[in-house]
C-alpha positions as CSV (number, residue, x, y, z in Angstrom):
1,M,3.0,-12.9,-17.8
2,S,2.5,-9.2,-16.7
3,R,5.2,-9.5,-14.0
4,N,7.8,-10.7,-16.8
5,W,6.6,-7.8,-19.1
6,L,7.1,-5.1,-16.3
7,E,10.4,-6.6,-15.3
8,R,11.7,-6.5,-19.0
9,M,10.4,-2.8,-19.1
10,L,12.4,-2.0,-15.9
11,S,15.5,-3.6,-17.1
12,R,15.3,-1.7,-20.4
13,F,14.3,1.6,-18.9
14,K,15.3,1.9,-15.3
15,A,18.7,3.6,-16.1
16,F,16.7,6.4,-17.9
17,A,14.5,6.9,-14.8
18,Q,15.5,10.4,-14.2
19,R,14.3,11.5,-17.5
20,P,11.2,13.4,-17.0
21,D,9.2,11.5,-19.7
22,L,10.2,8.1,-18.3
23,R,10.4,8.8,-14.5
24,I,6.7,8.3,-13.6
25,P,6.1,5.2,-15.7
26,V,9.1,3.6,-14.4
27,E,8.5,4.2,-10.7
28,M,4.9,3.2,-11.2
29,A,6.0,-0.1,-12.8
30,R,8.4,-0.7,-9.8
31,T,5.5,-0.6,-7.4
32,V,3.2,-2.7,-9.8
33,V,5.8,-5.4,-9.9
34,V,5.3,-5.9,-6.1
35,A,1.5,-6.2,-6.7
36,T,2.0,-8.8,-9.4
37,H,4.2,-10.8,-7.0
38,N,1.4,-10.6,-4.3
39,Q,-1.2,-11.7,-6.9
40,G,1.1,-14.6,-8.0
41,L,1.3,-15.6,-4.4
42,R,5.2,-14.8,-4.4
43,F,5.0,-13.2,-1.1
44,E,8.6,-13.4,-0.3
45,E,9.6,-11.5,-3.4
46,A,6.8,-9.0,-2.9
47,L,8.1,-8.3,0.6
48,S,11.7,-8.0,-0.5
49,Q,10.9,-5.6,-3.3
50,S,8.4,-3.6,-1.2
51,E,11.0,-3.1,1.5
52,A,13.7,-2.0,-1.0
53,L,11.2,0.6,-2.5
54,L,10.4,1.9,1.1
55,K,14.1,2.3,1.8
56,E,14.4,4.4,-1.4
57,Y,11.1,6.3,-1.1
58,D,10.3,6.8,2.6
59,G,10.8,10.4,3.8
60,N,10.5,11.9,0.3
61,T,8.0,14.7,0.2
62,E,7.4,15.0,-3.4
63,P,3.6,14.1,-3.8
64,F,4.3,11.5,-6.6
65,L,6.7,9.7,-4.4
66,V,4.7,10.1,-1.3
67,E,2.0,8.2,-3.1
68,Q,4.4,5.5,-4.5
69,T,5.6,5.1,-0.8
70,A,1.9,4.4,0.4
71,V,1.5,1.9,-2.5
72,A,4.9,0.2,-1.4
73,M,3.6,0.0,2.1
74,L,0.4,-1.6,0.8
75,G,2.3,-4.2,-0.9
76,R,4.4,-4.9,2.0
77,A,1.4,-5.3,4.2
78,T,-0.3,-7.7,1.8
79,A,2.9,-9.7,1.5
80,L,3.0,-10.1,5.2
81,Q,-0.7,-11.2,5.3
82,G,0.2,-13.8,2.5
83,L,3.0,-15.1,4.7
84,G,0.9,-15.5,7.6
85,H,2.3,-12.8,9.8
86,V,-0.8,-11.6,10.9
87,D,0.5,-9.2,13.7
88,E,2.9,-7.6,11.4
89,A,0.4,-7.3,8.6
90,L,-2.1,-5.5,10.8
91,E,0.6,-3.2,12.0
92,A,1.4,-2.4,8.4
93,F,-2.1,-1.8,7.3
94,D,-2.4,0.5,10.4
95,E,0.7,2.4,9.5
96,I,-0.8,3.4,6.2
97,D,-4.0,4.6,8.0
98,V,-2.0,6.6,10.6
99,R,0.4,8.2,8.2
100,Y,-2.1,9.1,5.4
101,C,-5.5,9.4,6.9
102,E,-5.7,13.1,7.0
103,D,-4.5,13.5,3.4
104,T,-7.1,15.0,1.1
105,D,-5.8,13.8,-2.2
106,P,-8.4,11.2,-3.7
107,R,-5.7,8.7,-4.6
108,M,-4.2,8.7,-1.1
109,R,-7.7,8.4,0.5
110,A,-8.3,5.4,-1.9
111,L,-5.0,3.7,-0.7
112,V,-6.1,4.4,3.0
113,S,-9.5,2.8,2.3
114,T,-7.8,-0.2,0.7
115,A,-5.5,-0.5,3.8
116,L,-8.4,-0.5,6.0
117,M,-10.1,-3.2,3.9
118,G,-6.9,-5.1,4.2
119,R,-7.1,-4.9,7.9
120,A,-10.6,-6.0,7.9
121,L,-9.9,-9.0,5.8
122,V,-7.1,-10.0,8.0
123,L,-9.4,-9.8,11.1
124,L,-12.1,-11.7,9.4
125,R,-9.7,-14.6,8.5
126,E,-8.6,-14.6,12.0
127,E,-12.4,-14.9,13.1
128,L,-12.0,-11.6,15.0
129,L,-15.5,-10.4,14.0
130,P,-16.0,-7.3,16.4
131,E,-12.6,-6.0,15.4
132,A,-13.3,-6.6,11.6
133,L,-16.6,-4.7,12.0
134,G,-14.6,-1.9,13.7
135,A,-12.2,-1.7,10.7
136,I,-15.2,-1.7,8.3
137,D,-16.7,1.3,10.3
138,A,-13.4,3.0,9.9
139,I,-13.7,2.5,6.2
140,L,-17.2,4.0,6.1
141,E,-16.0,7.0,8.2
142,H,-13.0,7.6,5.8
143,A,-14.8,6.9,2.4
144,G,-18.5,6.9,3.2
145,P,-21.1,9.5,2.0
146,N,-19.7,12.2,4.2
147,V,-16.2,12.4,2.6
148,T,-14.3,14.5,5.1
149,V,-10.9,14.3,6.9
150,R,-11.3,12.1,9.8
151,P,-8.4,13.3,12.1
152,V,-10.3,12.4,15.3
153,T,-10.7,8.7,14.1
154,C,-7.3,8.2,12.7
155,R,-5.7,5.4,14.6
156,D,-3.1,6.6,17.2
157,A,0.4,5.8,16.3
């Protein structure tokens, strides 16, 4: 139901996305649609839409679109996980960490922590416990009680 509502909203307002009062809600709705596809187990649709968003957003330096890029990357990683593409999902979660681990914005830090948790969950499902514990340690380093930038522990590209 929420996906249908979002898609109706997008069909109605997407043409006006350049208006300052509609731009942010429309762009946010576009990334939320990917999440609703993933939640509804429609991983092919989520993958397709997240990749389309990444083609459009990637490389943009505007802070809002950088955040939307990270959200689209997270949706893509989740879709890959849902489709059973374990290695690709792990790479996609890692890419979020590599790109944004040094970002100090709390929203970006939360997205990196979410990607690290996604990585840990994939590893747990694959019964790779030591690797999963390493991913959980990375979350604690990134978002634990000593919240600092962790350039030394960011994954190598």
